[in-house]
N, C-alpha and C positions, 0 to 999 in steps of 0.2 A: 686183130681181134683177140689174140692170145692173152693180152694183159687184162682184158675183162674177166677172163676165166680165173686168173690169178687173184684179181681183186675180189671176185665172188667167193673164192675159196678162203681168202683171208677173212672176209666178213663172216662167213660161216664158222670158221675156227674161233673168231672172237665171240660170237653168240654162244657157241658150245662152251667156251671157257667161262663165260659169265654164268651160265647155267650151273656149271660145276661149283663155282664159288658160292652161289646162292644155296645150292643143295647142301653143301658142307656147313654153311652157317646155320641153316635150318636144323640140320641134324644135331649140331652142337647145342642149339637152343632147346631142343626137345629132350636132350639128355638129362636135364635137371629134373630132380624129383619135386613134387609139389612142396615138400617141406623145405628143400633148399631154396626154392623161389620165395617162399614166405620169409625165411630167414634173411635173404638178401634184401627183400623189400623193407623189412623192419629195420635193417641196418641203414639203408638209404634214408628212411624216414627219420631215424634218430640223428643222422648226420645233418639232414636238412633243418630239422627243428633246432639243433644245437647251434648251427650257423645263424639262424634267425635271432636266437636269444643272446648269443655272445657277439659283442661288437667286433668288427674286423680289427686285427692287430695293427698297430702303428708301423709304418714301413721304415722308421728310423729317421725321418726328416725332422729337422729342427726349425 
C-alpha cells in the first residue's frame, strides 16, 4: 500500500509545480504596461500586413 502514497505525493507535487509555472507566466504577462502592450500589438499588426502585401520570397528552386 506504500506505493500508493508515493504515487499520490508525486501527483500532488506535479500539480503544485504546474501551478507555480502558471503563476509565473501570469505575473510576467501582467508586468507589461498598457503602452508596451499597444506597441507590441502595433508591431505584430505591421508585420502581418507586410507579409500579406509582400509575396513570399523564392526558396531558390529553379
